[in-house]
C-alpha positions as CSV (number, residue, x, y, z in Angstrom):
1,M,82.2,76.3,157.6
2,K,81.9,78.9,154.9
3,I,84.5,81.0,157.2
4,N,86.9,78.0,157.0
5,C,86.6,78.0,153.2
6,I,87.1,81.6,153.0
7,L,90.1,81.6,155.2
8,L,91.7,78.9,153.1
9,V,91.1,80.8,149.8
10,I,92.9,83.7,151.3
11,I,95.6,81.9,152.6
12,L,96.2,80.4,149.1
13,V,96.3,83.5,147.4
14,L,99.0,84.9,149.8
15,L,101.2,81.9,149.4
16,A,100.9,82.6,145.7
17,T,101.7,86.2,145.9
18,S,104.2,85.9,148.8
19,F,107.0,84.3,147.0
20,P,108.5,86.0,144.3
21,G,107.0,84.8,140.8
22,G,104.3,83.0,142.8
23,S,101.4,83.9,140.5
24,E,103.6,83.3,137.6
25,A,104.5,80.2,138.7
26,L,100.8,78.9,138.8
27,A,100.0,80.3,135.3
28,K,102.9,78.3,134.2
29,I,101.6,75.3,135.1
30,P,101.3,73.1,131.9
31,K,98.2,72.5,130.0
32,K,97.2,68.7,129.1
33,P,97.1,68.0,125.5
34,A,93.6,67.4,125.3
35,L,92.8,70.8,126.7
36,I,95.1,72.4,124.2
37,L,93.4,70.3,121.4
38,K,90.1,71.6,122.4
39,E,91.3,75.2,122.3
40,A,92.7,74.5,119.1
41,D,90.0,73.3,117.7
42,Q,87.7,76.0,118.9
43,C,90.5,78.4,117.1
44,R,90.1,76.1,114.1
45,K,86.3,76.4,113.9
46,S,86.0,79.9,114.5
47,L,88.3,80.5,111.7
48,Y,86.4,78.5,109.2
49,G,83.0,80.1,109.9
50,S,84.5,83.9,109.5
51,A,85.1,84.9,105.8
52,K,86.8,88.0,107.3
53,K,89.1,85.8,109.7
54,K,90.3,83.8,106.5
55,K,92.0,86.7,104.8
56,Y,94.6,87.1,107.1
57,R,97.3,85.1,107.6
58,H,98.1,85.5,111.4
59,N,94.7,83.9,111.8
60,W,95.7,80.9,110.2
61,S,99.1,80.8,111.9
62,N,97.5,81.3,115.6
63,C,95.4,78.1,115.2
64,I,98.4,75.9,113.4
65,R,100.7,77.2,116.2
66,Q,98.2,75.8,118.9
67,Y,98.1,72.5,117.3
68,E,102.2,72.4,117.1
69,K,102.2,72.5,120.7
70,I,100.7,69.3,121.0
71,Y,102.6,67.0,118.6
72,N,105.9,68.8,119.2
73,R,105.3,68.8,123.3
74,Y,103.2,65.4,123.4
75,P,104.3,63.4,120.3
76,K,103.3,60.0,122.6
77,S,99.7,61.3,123.3
78,D,96.6,60.4,121.8
79,E,96.2,63.9,120.5
80,A,99.3,64.3,118.4
81,P,97.9,62.6,115.3
82,W,94.8,64.7,115.3
83,A,97.0,67.6,115.7
84,L,98.9,66.8,112.9
85,Y,96.2,66.3,110.8
86,H,94.1,69.3,111.7
87,S,97.5,71.4,111.2
88,A,98.1,69.9,107.7
89,R,94.3,70.9,106.9
90,L,94.8,74.2,107.8
91,F,98.0,74.3,105.7
92,T,96.2,73.3,102.8
93,W,93.3,75.6,103.0
94,L,95.6,78.5,103.5
95,Y,97.1,77.2,100.2
96,T,93.8,78.2,98.3
97,Y,94.0,81.8,100.2
98,S,97.7,82.5,99.5
99,G,98.7,80.6,96.8
100,K,102.2,80.1,98.2
101,S,103.6,76.5,97.4
102,H,105.3,76.6,100.8
103,D,101.9,76.0,102.6
104,L,101.2,72.9,100.3
105,D,104.7,71.4,101.2
106,Q,104.3,72.1,105.0
107,A,100.6,70.1,104.6
108,L,102.6,67.5,102.8
109,L,105.3,67.1,105.7
110,L,102.7,67.2,108.2
111,Y,100.6,64.3,106.5
112,R,103.6,62.2,106.0
113,R,104.6,62.2,109.6
114,L,101.3,61.4,110.5
115,T,101.5,58.0,108.0
116,D,105.1,57.4,109.0
117,E,104.9,57.9,113.0
118,Y,101.4,57.1,113.5
119,K,101.0,53.9,111.1
120,D,98.3,52.0,112.8
121,H,96.3,55.2,113.8
122,R,92.6,55.7,112.3
123,L,93.7,59.0,110.6
124,S,96.6,57.4,108.9
125,D,94.8,56.3,105.6
126,D,93.0,59.6,105.6
127,A,96.5,61.3,105.7
128,Q,97.7,59.2,102.9
129,Y,94.5,59.9,100.9
130,K,94.9,63.7,101.4
131,I,98.5,63.4,100.3
132,G,96.9,62.3,96.9
133,E,94.5,64.9,96.9
134,I,97.2,67.5,97.2
135,F,99.0,65.9,94.0
136,Y,95.8,65.5,91.9
137,K,94.2,68.9,92.9
138,H,96.8,71.4,93.8
139,K,100.2,70.4,92.1
140,K,98.4,68.8,89.0
141,D,100.5,65.8,88.9
142,P,98.4,62.8,88.3
143,T,101.4,60.4,87.9
144,R,102.4,61.2,91.7
145,A,98.9,61.4,92.5
146,Y,98.5,57.8,91.5
147,V,101.4,56.5,93.3
148,E,99.9,58.4,96.6
149,F,96.5,56.6,96.3
150,L,97.6,53.4,95.5
151,K,99.8,53.6,98.8
152,V,96.0,53.7,100.4
153,D,95.1,50.7,98.7
154,I,98.3,48.8,99.5
155,K,99.2,49.8,103.0
156,Y,95.4,50.3,104.5
157,P,93.4,47.2,103.1
158,S,90.9,47.6,105.9
159,G,91.0,51.3,105.8
160,D,87.9,53.7,105.1
161,M,89.4,55.5,102.5
162,R,90.5,52.5,100.3
163,P,87.0,52.8,98.0
164,K,87.6,56.4,97.7
165,A,91.4,55.6,96.6
166,K,90.3,52.7,94.4
167,K,87.8,55.4,92.8
168,M,90.5,57.8,92.0
169,L,92.9,55.0,90.9
170,D,90.4,54.0,88.1
171,Q,90.0,57.3,87.0
172,L,93.7,58.5,87.0
173,A,94.7,55.0,85.2
174,E,92.4,56.2,82.5
175,V,94.0,59.7,82.4
176,L,97.5,58.3,82.9
177,S,96.8,55.5,79.8
178,G,95.7,58.3,77.3
179,K,98.7,60.1,78.1
180,D,101.2,57.0,77.3
181,N,99.5,56.1,74.2
182,D,98.8,59.2,72.7
183,R,100.7,59.2,69.7
184,D,98.8,61.9,67.6
185,R,99.6,64.4,70.3
186,A,101.8,66.3,68.1
187,G,99.5,66.4,65.0
188,E,101.3,63.0,63.7
189,K,99.2,60.5,62.0
190,C,98.8,57.6,64.1
191,T,100.1,54.4,62.5
192,S,99.8,50.9,63.1
193,I,101.9,49.2,65.5
194,A,103.5,45.6,64.6
195,V,103.5,42.9,66.5
196,K,107.0,41.3,66.2
197,D,107.4,38.2,68.3
198,I,106.3,35.8,70.9
199,R,109.0,34.7,73.3
200,H,108.5,32.3,76.7
201,W,110.4,30.5,79.3
202,S,108.5,27.6,81.1
203,T,108.1,25.2,83.8
204,P,105.0,22.9,84.5
205,N,104.0,25.5,87.1
206,Y,105.4,28.7,86.1
207,T,105.3,30.3,82.5
208,R,106.2,33.8,81.0
209,V,105.0,34.9,77.8
210,V,106.5,37.9,76.1
211,I,104.7,40.0,73.0
212,D,107.5,42.3,71.3
213,L,106.0,44.9,69.7
214,D,107.6,48.1,67.8
215,G,105.6,50.7,69.6
216,P,103.2,51.2,72.5
217,V,99.6,50.2,72.1
218,K,96.6,50.0,74.5
219,Y,95.5,46.5,75.4
220,K,92.7,44.4,77.2
221,H,92.9,40.8,78.5
222,H,90.4,38.4,79.7
223,L,90.6,34.8,80.8
224,L,87.8,32.8,79.1
225,K,86.4,29.3,80.6
226,P,86.6,26.3,78.7
227,D,84.1,25.3,76.0
228,P,83.5,21.4,76.1
229,D,80.8,21.6,73.3
230,L,83.4,23.2,70.7
231,R,86.3,21.3,72.0
232,K,88.1,24.5,73.3
233,P,90.2,24.6,76.1
234,R,90.4,27.4,78.9
235,R,91.9,30.6,77.1
236,L,93.5,33.7,78.1
237,Y,93.5,36.7,75.4
238,L,94.9,39.8,74.9
239,D,93.4,42.6,72.0
240,L,96.2,45.0,71.0
241,E,94.7,47.8,69.5
242,N,96.1,49.8,66.5
243,S,98.3,46.8,65.8
244,H,99.0,44.4,63.1
245,V,100.9,41.1,62.9
246,T,103.7,40.8,60.8
247,S,104.9,37.8,58.3
248,K,107.9,37.0,60.6
249,I,106.0,36.1,63.5
250,E,105.8,32.4,64.4
251,S,102.1,31.4,65.1
252,P,101.1,29.2,66.8
253,V,104.1,28.9,69.3
254,P,104.0,25.5,70.9
255,I,104.4,25.5,74.6
256,K,103.2,22.2,76.1
257,D,104.3,22.6,79.5
258,G,101.6,21.2,81.2
259,L,100.3,24.7,82.1
260,L,99.6,26.2,78.5
261,Q,99.5,24.7,75.4
262,R,100.3,27.0,72.9
263,A,100.5,31.0,72.1
264,R,99.1,32.2,68.7
265,A,98.5,35.6,67.4
266,G,96.1,36.8,64.6
267,Q,94.5,39.9,62.8
268,Y,91.0,39.7,65.2
269,T,90.0,43.0,63.4
270,K,91.2,45.7,60.9
271,D,92.9,47.3,63.7
272,T,93.4,44.6,66.6
273,V,95.3,41.9,67.0
274,R,94.4,39.1,69.2
275,V,96.8,36.8,71.2
276,V,95.6,33.8,72.9
277,L,97.2,31.4,75.1
278,D,95.6,27.9,75.2
279,A,95.8,26.6,78.8
280,E,96.0,23.1,80.1
281,S,95.8,24.1,83.9
282,I,96.0,27.8,85.1
283,E,95.2,29.2,88.5
284,G,96.3,32.7,88.0
285,Y,98.3,35.0,85.7
286,K,99.5,38.8,85.7
287,V,99.7,41.4,83.1
288,F,102.1,44.1,82.4
289,H,104.2,45.8,80.2
290,L,107.6,47.3,79.8
291,H,109.1,50.2,77.8
292,D,112.4,50.7,75.4
293,P,111.3,48.5,73.3
294,F,107.8,48.2,74.3
295,R,106.9,44.8,75.4
296,I,103.7,42.9,76.9
297,V,104.7,40.3,79.7
298,L,102.3,37.7,81.0
299,D,103.0,35.4,83.8
300,V,100.7,32.6,84.1
301,R,101.0,30.3,87.1
302,R,99.6,26.9,88.6
303,T,99.2,26.5,92.4
304,V,100.6,23.1,93.4
305,K,98.3,21.2,95.5
306,K,99.8,19.1,98.2
307,N,97.7,15.6,99.4
308,A,97.1,16.4,103.3
309,G,98.8,13.1,104.2
310,D,101.8,14.0,102.4
311,K,105.1,14.9,103.9
312,P,107.8,16.6,102.4
313,K,110.6,14.7,101.6
314,L,114.4,16.3,101.7
315,A,117.0,14.6,99.6
316,V,120.1,14.3,102.0
317,K,123.2,13.9,100.1
318,K,125.7,11.8,102.5
319,R,129.1,13.2,102.7
320,T,131.9,11.1,103.4
321,V,134.6,12.2,106.0
322,R,138.0,10.7,105.7
323,K,140.1,9.9,108.8
324,G,142.5,12.2,110.3
325,V,140.6,15.0,108.4
326,R,138.6,17.7,109.9
327,R,135.8,18.9,108.5
328,A,135.7,22.7,107.9
329,E,134.2,24.7,110.5
330,V,131.2,27.2,109.6
331,P,132.1,30.7,110.7
332,K,130.1,32.3,113.3
333,D,128.8,34.8,111.0
334,S,127.0,32.6,108.7
335,M,124.8,31.3,111.3
336,S,123.8,35.0,111.7
337,L,123.3,35.4,108.0
338,A,121.4,32.5,107.9
339,R,119.0,33.7,110.4
340,Q,119.1,37.4,108.7
341,L,118.0,35.5,105.5
342,G,115.7,33.1,107.1
343,L,116.5,29.5,108.0
344,N,114.1,28.0,105.4
345,V,115.9,29.5,102.7
346,K,117.2,26.7,100.4
347,R,117.8,28.3,97.1
348,I,118.8,31.5,95.7
349,V,119.1,33.0,92.4
350,I,121.8,35.7,91.9
351,D,121.7,37.8,88.6
352,P,124.9,39.3,87.4
353,G,123.4,42.4,85.7
354,H,123.7,43.5,81.8
355,G,126.1,41.4,80.0
356,G,126.9,40.3,76.3
357,K,125.8,43.8,73.9
358,D,124.9,45.5,76.9
359,P,128.3,46.3,79.0
360,G,126.3,48.4,81.6
361,C,128.1,51.5,82.8
362,N,131.9,51.9,81.8
363,A,135.2,53.2,83.4
364,R,138.4,54.6,82.6
365,G,140.4,51.8,81.0
366,G,137.8,49.9,79.5
367,V,136.7,48.2,83.0
368,K,132.8,47.0,82.1
369,E,130.2,46.5,84.8
370,K,128.8,43.4,83.1
371,N,132.3,41.9,84.0
372,I,132.5,43.1,87.4
373,V,129.2,41.9,88.4
374,L,130.0,38.5,87.1
375,S,133.0,38.3,89.2
376,I,131.1,39.0,92.1
377,A,128.3,36.8,91.6
378,R,130.7,33.8,91.4
379,I,132.4,34.8,94.6
380,L,129.1,35.2,96.1
381,K,128.0,32.2,94.9
382,K,130.9,30.2,96.4
383,K,130.4,32.2,99.9
384,I,127.0,31.2,100.2
385,K,127.3,27.5,99.4
386,E,130.2,27.2,101.8
387,E,128.7,29.4,104.8
388,I,124.7,28.8,104.4
389,G,124.8,25.6,102.5
390,C,122.2,27.0,100.0
391,E,121.5,26.2,96.4
392,V,122.8,29.1,94.2
393,F,121.9,29.4,90.7
394,L,123.1,32.5,88.5
395,T,121.1,33.8,85.8
396,R,124.2,34.0,83.6
397,N,127.6,32.5,84.2
398,R,129.2,33.9,80.8
399,D,129.3,37.2,78.9
400,V,125.9,36.7,77.5
401,F,123.1,39.2,77.0
402,L,119.8,38.3,79.0
403,P,116.7,40.6,78.7
404,L,115.3,41.8,81.9
405,E,112.1,39.8,82.1
406,R,113.8,36.5,81.5
407,R,115.9,37.2,84.5
408,T,113.1,37.2,86.7
409,A,111.5,34.3,84.9
410,I,114.6,32.2,85.7
411,A,114.3,32.9,89.4
412,N,110.6,31.9,89.3
413,M,111.2,29.0,87.4
414,K,114.2,27.4,89.5
415,K,111.4,28.3,92.5
416,A,114.0,30.5,94.5
417,D,113.5,31.5,97.8
418,L,115.6,34.7,97.5
419,F,116.7,37.0,94.0
420,I,119.4,39.0,94.1
421,S,120.7,41.2,91.2
422,L,123.9,42.5,90.9
423,H,124.8,46.0,89.6
424,V,127.6,48.6,90.0
425,N,126.5,52.2,90.3
426,A,127.5,55.4,88.1
427,H,127.4,58.8,88.7
428,R,127.9,62.2,86.8
429,N,129.9,63.4,89.7
430,R,133.0,61.2,90.2
431,K,133.6,61.9,93.8
432,I,130.1,60.3,95.0
433,S,130.9,56.8,96.3
434,G,129.0,54.0,98.4
435,L,127.0,51.0,98.9
436,E,123.0,50.8,98.6
437,T,120.2,48.3,98.3
438,Y,116.8,48.7,96.4
439,F,113.7,46.8,96.5
440,L,110.6,47.0,94.2
441,N,108.4,49.9,94.8
442,M,107.9,53.7,93.5
443,A,110.8,55.8,93.7
444,T,110.7,58.4,96.4
445,D,113.8,60.3,95.5
446,E,115.1,61.7,92.1
447,R,118.4,59.6,92.6
448,S,116.5,56.6,92.6
449,V,114.6,57.5,89.6
450,M,117.9,58.0,87.9
451,V,119.3,54.7,88.9
452,A,116.0,52.6,88.0
453,A,116.2,54.5,84.4
454,R,119.5,53.4,83.6
455,E,119.3,50.0,84.9
456,N,115.8,49.7,83.0
457,A,117.6,51.0,80.2
458,T,114.7,53.4,79.8
459,S,113.9,56.9,80.2
460,E,113.0,58.9,83.6
461,K,109.8,59.8,82.2
462,N,108.9,56.1,81.6
463,I,109.7,55.5,85.0
464,S,107.5,58.0,86.4
465,D,104.7,57.0,84.2
466,L,104.7,53.3,84.7
467,Q,101.4,52.7,86.0
468,T,101.3,49.3,85.4
469,I,104.1,48.9,87.6
470,L,101.7,50.1,90.7
471,N,99.2,47.7,89.4
472,D,101.7,45.0,89.8
473,L,102.7,46.1,93.4
474,M,99.1,45.6,94.4
475,L,99.2,41.7,93.6
476,N,102.9,41.6,94.9
477,T,102.8,40.3,98.4
478,K,106.5,40.2,98.7
479,I,107.1,43.9,99.3
480,A,107.6,43.7,103.1
481,E,109.8,40.7,102.8
482,S,112.0,42.3,100.1
483,S,112.2,45.4,102.2
484,R,113.2,43.3,105.0
485,L,115.8,41.5,102.9
486,A,117.0,44.4,101.4
487,H,118.0,46.0,105.0
488,N,119.7,42.8,106.1
489,V,121.6,42.9,103.0
490,Q,122.6,46.6,103.2
491,K,123.8,46.0,106.5
492,G,125.6,42.9,106.4
493,M,127.4,44.5,102.8
494,V,128.4,47.6,104.7
495,S,129.7,45.8,107.7
496,R,131.9,43.3,105.6
497,V,133.2,45.9,103.2
498,R,134.0,48.2,106.0
499,R,136.3,45.6,107.5
500,K,138.8,46.3,104.6
501,Y,137.6,49.9,103.6
502,T,136.7,51.8,106.6
503,R,135.6,54.7,104.5
504,A,132.6,53.0,102.7
505,R,129.8,54.9,103.0
506,N,126.3,53.7,103.7
507,L,123.9,55.1,101.1
508,G,121.0,53.1,102.9
509,V,117.9,51.3,101.4
510,K,116.1,52.8,98.8
511,Q,113.2,51.7,96.5
512,A,112.7,52.3,92.9
513,P,110.3,50.3,89.9
514,F,113.2,47.9,88.4
515,Y,111.9,46.0,85.5
516,V,114.5,43.1,86.5
517,L,112.4,42.7,90.1
518,I,108.9,43.0,88.6
519,G,106.9,39.4,88.5
520,A,109.4,37.9,91.1
521,Q,107.6,35.3,93.4
522,M,109.9,35.5,96.0
523,P,111.6,38.5,98.3
524,S,114.3,40.4,95.8
525,V,116.4,43.2,95.9
526,L,118.8,45.0,93.5
527,V,122.5,45.7,95.0
528,E,124.5,48.5,93.7
529,T,127.9,47.4,94.8
530,G,129.9,50.8,94.7
531,F,130.5,53.4,92.1
532,L,132.4,52.5,88.9
533,T,132.8,56.1,88.2
534,N,134.7,56.8,91.5
535,R,138.3,55.8,91.0
536,T,138.7,55.2,94.9
């Protein structure tokens, strides 16, 4: 038996050496990703345990290359996410020795690849958290770090990194809040901020209240329970620091919409103004602020409760059809569009951007954005009603100025199923052209920041510092729906425009913090229908 085994081994050796390249062919049999990962892990642990090895870049590169083999050759393997994660960590560690920003950029690239390509993997939230750490610890960018940590909270509600991310968010919120409100930074004397006005738009189930100020302030809000003994209703109040009430402000402001009774403002202390909303029935609320000019927005809502036995009643308007007259056929495209938007969509609010004293961007010859988008909105309204049969409302049907916060309030009050804000783009480079659609989120590129800053009529700095918008995103459950709507709108818009203008460029779907979309209680998008600065 032993002789047979020996003979078998000899035969195998002879076979391997008898053919040209036989031994090399055996050596080239690919290793399994699990084995490569094991060897790479050994390399990494050996490197971490040796102070001498850490001093030389080639030792780091050697371990990184071993991990690269896995996620480049076997991207669908179970080992690929682990290889990406450890490779990114190696680049981060390497940066602490090399000081080269390129190493950090490589780490970010690999972490993002992990979060994008392996969204459901257990390491995805760890990678997202590490991205936040890089911006906080190494790039010294607290605003961007806040954005990245917030993504952990939004995308991974059940992830084990969420508690750590929330702690970082609380810590960074204080840093950013101090940064926004530090008016004494340049040695200037801190002056009291005037509370100028209280505005509101309301329905029995939704009310938006806006507090206008002549500068930014820190503020706190709290919801109080009713006090039957003192005959006081449930109250929502805001304390505005370093502020005073002007004599011009109307207080109390009667509302009486079934949700809120009134809004009132008073000098609570020498340096604090308290704004109180007396509530009749309130289920929830949201508070955020906007810049240029600074104002605080409160969205108060009530959930409509339906009886178990109630069935929704649909009012069907009967149409008379005269004999001999054929009813217009519904185009085939309309059904596909209806499916894209969702067959349960019954009401759409279209917002023609700008208007009145706000012309938007201008072109040569006196062409104004506000007029173009109003024309588009009217055409779109007619087309949607004809092809889909939805009820359509415009936020404005004439050349009138509307504050951005009022436009969203109109959509909420109309109980719209979709909200679409129409705009025309602009760029310093007159050769730039194309169509693009945005949904509410933090901007991921510089041009999105520029577009949002222009449409918000604010500075690019304020866009990057708007941590309150990020807080709003945590409460906004319509991000995914808005993203899908944006992709459907973009696809349909580009397809139809190219029927007539074959060279129309598809600039894709992007995300940015647009004021006009904040607080929308339905899927909402902002559409840039082209570049007014491009004559073609």
